N, C-alpha and C positions, 0 to 999 in steps of 0.2 A: 504493500499499500504506500502510495506517494503521499508524503505529509507536508505541512507548511506552518514556519514559525508565525509567530503573532505580527513580527515584521513584514513578512512576506504578504500574511493577509492584509496588513494596512496599506501595503504599494499597490496590491492587484485590487482592492475593492473601494479603497478611499474611505475607509471606516477606521476611525483612531482607537488606540488600544482603549483608551478610558472609556469610549463607548462601547467596544466589546466587553469589558469587565462588568459595566454596569448592566448590558443586557443580560450578560450571565446570571447576575445575582437575582435579576427579575423577571426572566421568562425562561420558557423551559426548550425553547427551539434551539438554543444553543449552548452546549455541555461541550467544553472544549475535551481534549484528551490530555494527559499531564504524562511528562516523563516520571522517574523514580526520583529526581529532585524537585519535581513539583512544576516544573516550567511546562507551560501551555502550549499546545501543539493542534493542528486542525486535519481533519481529513480531504481528500478529493472532494467529496460529497457536501462537506460543511462550506468548502470553498465556493462550490457551485450555489448554495444557499446563500452566503453573505453577498455574492456579486449579483443575485437577484435582489435581496434585500437592499441593497446600497441604491439600486438604480430606482426601487419604488420610494425610497426615503428622498433622495434628491429631487423627487418630483411630486412631493407633497405629502405621501403617506404616513402616517404615524406608525411609530414599531408598534403601540399598542394593537393598532387595526390588524396589521400585517400578522402579529401574533396568531390571531384567529382564521388566517385564510388558510385554506388548503393547498395543496403544492400544486394542483392544477390552476387554481384562482391565482396563485401568485405567476406562474408560467404565462398564462394568459393576459393578464395586465403586464407584464414585463415586454411580453412581445407586441401589445398596443404601442406600449412607450417607445420602444426602439423604432418601430416602422412609420409612426405617424405623430407622437407626442413629444418626443425628447428634445430639448433645446441645449442640451449640453453633449459635448463630444465624449467625454468619460463615459457616459451611458454606452454610447456604441462601442466603443474599445472593449468595455465589460462585457458588451454581447459577442464581440468576436473572441474573446477569452473563454466565454463559455461554448462558443461555438466550436473551439478548438478541444477544450476539455470532452465534451460529449460526441466531438468528431461527428458534427451535425453540418454536411455541407448544405442542405436546404436553407439553414437558417442563417450560414456565410452568406450563402448567394442572396439572400433578401437583405441583409444589412447590407452588403456591398452595393449591390445595385440600387437599392434606396439611396445611398448616398452619393452615388453618380449621378441620378434623377435630381436630386435636390442642389449638386454643386456642381462637379465636373469630375470626370476620369483623372485627370492630374490633382486637384484637390482631395479625393478621396485617397488616392494612393500618400500623399505628401501629409494629410492632416488627420487621415484615419489609420492606413496601414503603417506608418511608420510609426508612429506613437506607440501602436501596439506591440509592433516588433521589438521596438526598445522595452516597453514594460514587460514582456515576456521573456526576453532575451537572456535574463538572470536566471530564470526557472530552468532554461535549455542548458546554461552553463553550470550550473549546481546541481542538475540531473533531477530538477523539481518537475521537469515535465516528460512524458515517457516520448521516447526518439518517434514512436509513431506519431504521436500527436503533432510533433514539429514538420516531421515530412509531410502529414495531412494537410496541415493549413499553409505550409510553404508553397505546395504543389498547387492548392486552390488559388492562390495568391498570382503564382507563375500563369496558371492557365489564363487567369483575367487579365494580365498585361498581354501575353502572346495575342488572346483574342482581339484585343484593342489594336496591338498592331497590325495583326491582319486585316482588319478592318478600315485600314488608312490606303490610300490612293498611292499607286506607283509611282517613285518618282520619275520626273522627265528625264529623257534623253539629257546626257551631258551634266546631269546633277552633280554637286560636291561628293566626295565619298569619304566615310569614315569608317576605321575599323573598330571594332569594340572586341576586347578579350579580357579573361582575367588568367593570370598565371597559375603555376602549379602551387598548391597550398591555398588556394583561393576558390571555395565553392560556392558561395552566397551570392548569387547572381541576381536577385531582384532590382538590385540598385542598378545593375549594368543593364537589365531589360526596361527600365523605365529609361535609361539614356537611348536605348534603340526607338523606343516611342516617340521620345521626343525630337530625336534627330529625324526619323521619318516623317513624323509631322511637319517637320520643319523644310522637307524637300530634300533631304539629303539622301543619298545611297547607302543602305547600311551593310558591311560585311561582318556577320556575327559569329565570333568563334565559341563563344561560351565559356564555360570553366575550366581549369586545371590545363591551360595551355603550355607547352614545354616554350621554356624562352628561344631555344634554337629554332623553333618553327616560325616565329614571327618575320625573321627578316624574309624566309623563303614566301610568306604569305602577300609581304608589302610588294615583292617583286611582279606576283600575279595579279594584286588586286590594283596597285597605284594609288593609294589613298590619299586625300589631303590632309587627314587628320586621323590620329590612332586614341583610342582611350582604353585606360585600364582603373582598375579598382582595387585598393588594399584593405579590406576588411580584417582579416588576420590580425591581432596586435604583434607588430615586428617593427617597430620604429628604427632600430639600428640598421637594418636592413633596405629600407626603402630608397634611399638615396642612392645606394649601391646598385638595386634592381631597375631604377629610373635610367642611371647611367649606362648600365648595361643594355636596355631596350634601344637608346640613341644612338650607341657606339657605331652601329655600321648603317644606320640612315638619318636622313633630314627632315621626316616627317614630323612635325610638332605632334608631342604628347601630350593630352589631358589627363590628369589624375585625379581621384577622389576616394573617399573611403572612411575609415574610422578615424574620428579626430586625434584619437593618441598618437596615431602614427605620424602626425604633422605638427606636433608640438614645436618641434625645432623646424626652422625655414631649412628650405630644401633649393639648393641654388644649380640647376643643371639647364644648360641652354636648351630652348625649344620645349622645356618640361612648362606648363601650365596646370596650377592646382586650382582645382573646381570645390568648392566649399557647398554652394547649393545650386539645385537645378535651374534657377533661375541665372546663375553663373555660367551652366553649361549652356543655356539658350543664349545669353549674350556672346558667348565664344563661337557657337555655330554663325551667329549672325555677322559677328565680325570676320570670320574666315569666310563667310558666303561672298562677303563684299569684295575681298581679296583676289 
């Protein structure tokens, strides 16, 4: 059984520890488990219950009323809030956490599609999916989420971005060309897929190599595709190696490189000719526009 500390419950649900302790004393729905040293911890099912309760509380329901609801009533009201009433992004993020824990593809699709219809595809990725991934990233690192849950939700997100890419028009003949890839040791491609979407939407011809591409293959592909730009991302924490990897990429060609990824990798400035750091998606759009003019 996967368990969660009180601090993890606070982070995931938005319910503070003091409130959890008060509820524990006053109501029967929340009886945390305890270690031999009397430290509270919570089960998967308790996390799911608290995610739902947090959504209801933020939308005006009193805890005394929630305590009297059945599980089906809670689920029905939460579903209504997430798809129609909620004004808080935190509620939608919690909804994605629930869809991950329960491996509920239908719930994920409803939340994602509803957000796209109310905002936009890019806004949904940046303001819903990215915060969700940041929130639960710590669970994956500390083995608090089942690997199957991680693969499940990551693949659903990946499929949404790929579908959005495929829906875009084919670039015109003579369009600028960009090569996108992740080097060996880099497996998280959601950010790179978003770059694919943005580049294609901006009219660029994209050559997408995906993840774990050997360094020695990049030069060969550049000769075949003759790109105007290339881009990669460094999500794995290895700040001491980034400058060397970038220098290696640019050693045998003069194609400008855009690079992005984990901010911890770029706390120290990297000074390599033809290498441009991309901090935000807007920076990437601006870079594409600049190179389109040249």
